[in-house]
C-alpha positions as CSV (number, residue, x, y, z in Angstrom):
1,M,18.6,-21.9,17.0
2,K,18.2,-22.8,13.5
3,T,18.1,-19.6,10.8
4,K,14.7,-20.2,9.9
5,Q,13.3,-20.0,13.6
6,T,15.5,-17.1,14.3
7,L,14.1,-15.0,11.2
8,R,10.6,-16.0,12.3
9,L,11.4,-14.5,15.5
10,I,12.9,-11.4,13.9
11,F,9.8,-11.0,11.6
12,A,7.4,-11.3,14.7
13,V,9.3,-8.6,16.6
14,I,9.1,-6.4,13.2
15,V,5.6,-7.0,12.7
16,I,4.5,-5.9,16.4
17,A,6.7,-3.1,16.8
18,S,6.0,-1.6,13.2
19,A,2.3,-2.4,13.7
20,V,2.3,-0.3,16.9
21,A,4.7,2.6,15.4
22,S,2.6,3.0,12.0
23,A,-0.8,2.8,14.0
24,C,0.5,5.5,16.5
25,G,1.5,7.8,13.3
26,I,-2.0,7.1,11.9
27,F,-4.3,7.6,14.6
28,M,-2.6,9.6,17.3
29,E,-4.5,13.0,17.7
30,A,-2.3,14.9,20.5
31,G,-1.5,18.7,19.9
32,N,-3.2,21.8,18.9
33,G,-2.8,21.9,15.2
34,P,-0.6,23.7,12.7
35,Y,1.5,26.7,13.6
36,Q,4.3,28.9,12.0
37,Y,7.9,28.6,13.4
38,T,11.0,30.2,12.3
39,S,14.1,28.2,12.0
40,I,17.4,28.7,13.3
41,R,18.3,29.8,9.6
42,G,15.3,32.4,9.5
43,Q,12.9,30.3,7.4
44,E,9.2,30.5,8.2
45,I,7.9,26.8,8.6
46,T,4.6,25.6,8.9
47,I,4.6,22.9,11.7
48,S,2.0,20.0,11.7
49,G,1.2,20.5,15.3
50,K,-0.7,17.3,15.6
51,G,-0.3,13.6,16.1
52,L,2.9,11.8,16.5
53,Y,4.8,13.7,14.0
54,Q,3.6,17.2,15.5
55,H,7.1,18.6,15.5
56,M,7.7,18.0,12.1
57,S,6.7,20.3,9.1
58,A,3.4,19.8,7.8
59,D,4.3,18.4,4.4
60,V,6.8,15.9,6.0
61,A,4.3,14.9,8.6
62,I,1.7,14.1,5.7
63,Q,4.3,11.9,4.0
64,G,5.3,10.2,7.1
65,I,1.2,9.4,8.0
66,A,1.0,8.1,4.1
67,Q,3.8,5.7,4.5
68,D,2.5,4.4,7.9
69,Y,-0.7,3.4,5.8
70,L,1.2,1.4,3.5
71,T,3.4,-0.4,6.0
72,L,0.2,-1.0,8.3
73,F,-2.2,-2.3,5.6
74,L,0.6,-3.6,3.0
75,A,3.8,-4.2,4.1
76,I,3.2,-5.8,7.4
77,P,0.3,-8.3,6.1
78,L,2.7,-9.4,3.6
79,L,5.3,-10.0,6.1
80,I,2.8,-12.0,8.1
81,I,1.8,-14.1,5.4
82,F,5.1,-14.9,3.7
83,G,7.5,-14.9,6.7
84,F,5.9,-17.6,8.5
85,L,5.2,-19.9,5.6
86,N,7.0,-23.4,5.9
87,N,8.6,-22.9,2.4
88,N,12.0,-23.1,1.2
89,S,11.2,-21.2,-2.2
90,L,14.1,-19.3,-3.6
91,K,11.8,-16.7,-4.8
92,L,10.0,-16.2,-1.3
93,K,13.4,-15.9,0.4
94,V,14.4,-13.1,-2.3
95,F,10.9,-11.5,-1.9
96,L,11.2,-11.6,2.1
97,A,15.0,-10.1,1.9
98,G,13.7,-7.3,-0.2
99,L,10.7,-6.7,2.1
100,T,12.9,-6.8,5.2
101,A,15.1,-4.2,3.5
102,Y,12.1,-1.9,3.2
103,F,11.6,-2.2,6.9
104,L,15.3,-1.4,7.6
105,V,15.5,1.6,5.4
106,T,12.1,2.9,6.5
107,Y,12.8,2.7,10.0
108,F,16.2,3.7,9.6
109,F,14.9,7.1,8.0
110,Y,12.6,7.4,10.9
111,L,15.2,6.9,13.4
112,C,17.3,9.5,12.0
113,M,15.0,12.1,10.7
114,G,11.7,11.9,12.7
115,M,11.7,14.5,15.4
116,Y,12.1,12.7,18.6
117,N,8.7,11.1,19.7
118,E,6.9,8.4,21.8
119,C,7.8,5.6,19.4
120,F,11.7,6.2,19.3
121,L,12.5,2.9,21.1
122,L,10.3,1.2,18.4
123,Y,12.2,2.7,15.8
124,V,15.4,1.4,17.2
125,I,14.2,-2.1,17.6
126,I,12.5,-2.2,14.0
127,A,15.8,-0.9,12.4
128,G,18.0,-3.1,14.4
129,T,16.1,-6.5,14.0
130,S,15.6,-5.6,10.5
131,F,19.4,-4.9,9.9
132,F,20.3,-8.4,11.3
133,G,17.5,-10.2,9.9
134,F,18.4,-8.7,6.3
135,I,22.0,-10.0,6.8
136,M,21.0,-13.5,7.8
137,Q,18.9,-13.6,4.7
138,I,21.7,-12.5,2.2
139,Q,24.0,-15.1,3.9
140,E,21.2,-17.8,3.4
141,L,20.9,-16.5,-0.3
142,Q,24.7,-16.7,-0.9
143,K,24.7,-20.4,0.1
144,T,22.9,-21.2,-3.3
145,N,24.6,-21.2,-6.8
146,T,23.3,-17.6,-7.7
147,N,24.9,-18.2,-11.2
148,T,21.9,-20.6,-12.1
149,W,19.3,-18.7,-10.8
150,F,18.4,-17.0,-14.2
151,G,19.8,-19.4,-16.6
152,N,19.7,-18.0,-20.1
153,K,16.7,-15.7,-19.2
154,R,18.4,-12.8,-17.3
155,P,16.0,-9.9,-17.6
156,A,18.3,-7.1,-18.9
157,F,15.5,-4.5,-18.1
158,A,15.9,-5.1,-14.5
159,G,19.7,-4.0,-14.5
160,W,19.4,-1.1,-17.0
161,F,16.4,0.3,-14.7
162,L,18.5,0.2,-11.7
163,I,21.4,2.0,-13.4
164,A,18.8,4.7,-14.8
165,N,17.1,4.9,-11.5
166,A,20.6,5.6,-9.7
167,I,21.4,8.3,-12.4
168,L,18.0,10.0,-12.3
169,I,17.2,9.9,-8.7
170,G,20.9,11.3,-8.1
171,A,20.5,14.2,-10.4
172,M,17.2,15.1,-8.8
173,W,18.8,15.2,-5.4
174,L,22.0,17.0,-6.6
175,S,19.4,19.6,-8.3
176,V,18.6,20.3,-4.6
177,V,21.9,20.2,-3.0
178,L,24.1,22.3,-5.7
179,P,22.3,25.3,-6.6
180,P,22.4,26.9,-3.0
181,M,26.1,25.8,-2.6
182,M,26.9,27.4,-5.9
183,D,25.2,30.7,-5.4
184,G,26.3,31.0,-1.7
185,S,23.2,30.5,0.0
186,L,24.0,27.0,1.1
187,Y,20.8,25.8,2.6
188,P,18.1,24.5,0.3
189,V,14.5,25.4,1.3
190,S,13.5,21.8,1.8
191,L,15.9,21.6,4.5
192,E,13.0,23.5,6.5
193,H,14.2,23.3,10.2
194,Y,15.8,20.0,10.1
195,T,19.6,19.6,11.0
196,T,20.5,18.0,7.5
197,L,19.1,16.4,4.4
198,I,19.0,12.8,5.7
199,V,17.2,11.0,2.7
200,Q,19.2,12.7,0.1
201,G,22.2,12.0,2.0
202,L,21.6,8.4,2.4
203,D,20.5,7.9,-1.1
204,L,23.6,9.7,-2.3
205,A,25.9,8.0,-0.1
206,I,24.4,4.3,-0.2
207,L,21.3,3.6,-1.6
208,L,21.9,5.0,-5.3
209,P,25.4,3.5,-5.6
210,A,23.9,0.3,-4.4
211,S,21.4,0.6,-7.3
212,M,24.1,1.5,-9.7
213,V,26.4,-1.3,-8.7
214,S,23.8,-3.8,-8.5
215,G,22.6,-3.2,-12.1
216,V,26.0,-3.0,-13.6
217,L,26.9,-6.3,-12.1
218,F,23.8,-7.9,-13.3
219,L,24.2,-6.6,-16.8
220,Q,27.8,-8.2,-16.5
221,R,26.4,-11.6,-15.5
222,K,28.1,-11.3,-12.0
223,S,26.9,-13.8,-9.1
224,S,26.6,-10.8,-6.9
225,G,24.6,-9.0,-9.3
226,Y,22.2,-11.9,-9.9
227,L,21.8,-11.8,-5.9
228,F,21.4,-8.2,-5.2
229,T,19.4,-6.9,-8.4
230,P,16.3,-8.9,-7.5
231,V,16.2,-8.0,-4.0
232,Y,16.9,-4.4,-4.5
233,L,13.9,-4.0,-7.1
234,V,11.6,-5.9,-4.1
235,F,12.9,-3.3,-1.9
236,L,12.8,-0.3,-4.4
237,S,9.1,-1.4,-5.3
238,F,8.0,-0.9,-1.8
239,M,9.8,2.4,-1.4
240,M,8.3,3.2,-4.8
241,L,4.8,2.4,-3.4
242,A,5.4,4.4,-0.2
243,L,6.6,7.5,-2.4
244,T,3.3,7.1,-4.6
245,A,1.3,7.1,-1.1
246,K,3.3,10.2,0.0
247,I,2.4,12.2,-3.0
248,T,-1.0,11.1,-2.7
249,G,-1.5,12.2,0.7
250,M,0.1,15.4,-0.1
251,G,-2.3,16.0,-3.0
252,L,-5.1,15.1,-0.7
253,Q,-4.0,18.1,1.3
254,G,-4.2,20.4,-1.5
255,V,-0.1,20.4,-2.1
256,N,1.0,20.9,-5.5
257,I,2.4,17.4,-6.6
258,V,3.2,18.5,-10.4
259,P,5.3,16.8,-12.1
260,A,5.8,14.3,-9.5
261,V,2.3,12.9,-9.6
262,Y,3.4,11.7,-13.2
263,I,7.0,10.7,-12.7
264,I,6.5,8.9,-9.5
265,P,3.8,6.3,-10.3
266,V,5.6,5.7,-13.5
267,T,8.7,4.8,-11.9
268,T,6.8,2.7,-9.2
269,L,5.3,0.7,-12.3
270,L,8.8,0.2,-13.9
271,A,10.3,-1.0,-10.6
272,L,7.3,-3.3,-10.0
273,A,7.9,-4.8,-13.3
274,G,11.6,-5.3,-12.8
275,G,10.9,-6.9,-9.6
276,W,8.1,-9.4,-11.1
277,M,10.4,-10.1,-14.0
278,C,13.2,-11.0,-11.7
279,L,11.4,-13.1,-9.4
280,R,9.3,-14.9,-12.3
281,R,12.6,-15.9,-13.9
282,I,14.4,-17.3,-11.0
283,K,14.8,-20.9,-10.8
284,G,15.5,-23.1,-7.6
285,G,13.3,-24.2,-5.2
286,K,13.5,-26.6,-2.0
């Protein structure tokens, strides 16, 4: 089976499975509503008590539903529209790789952090297919001469932004983790009733170093930087849009979202700008 046909099959599986999973997150109504729960560490947690995420804390459940809306009504339609085009545009291939990375990271988080629910096997399917789909797309992009992608019009802003993103987000997560370690309390308040800090851990271990390295290599005009920076920026744009949706959902529920309501949208716009600059300047086609 040709790579293009294999990828279309992978895209079809991602579309169907994520459509079902995100629709379940939005529309399921099972459960009796919020209740208080004392965690193993003695912390009082408000549990959602309703829907697919009924066993998750109320604020995290809101975030999951908000991201489901973005996945169902933006990410999936874009994957349908562009994933099945008979088009060998290099820009399109870069965009699809970044979009696939969004599904990979999103459902890997759901698989690891989401309390066990009816969609567990769907999370497994989406995470697995998007992982292999992403690897295949990167392999295809590596067959091109990445050194010629930008010519003399490399948007340096993209590299600097990825470096700044890694430093600032890393500092934010360390401000959550380090103070309890230093004062002896050990457990951050945001840990709630979960076993560990999945998002912070994977960001600090993998995603933020990838952002930093991609940005540095891009500024150094390395071929790997030219490859991964635009892909990462497309991925980051979708993740930041999801984060914007999350804080919007929390705000609508009366949760205090200051200063995130100012910081997150600005960061989202910067990620979108960097991604657009890169895609616009990439040379190469059929």
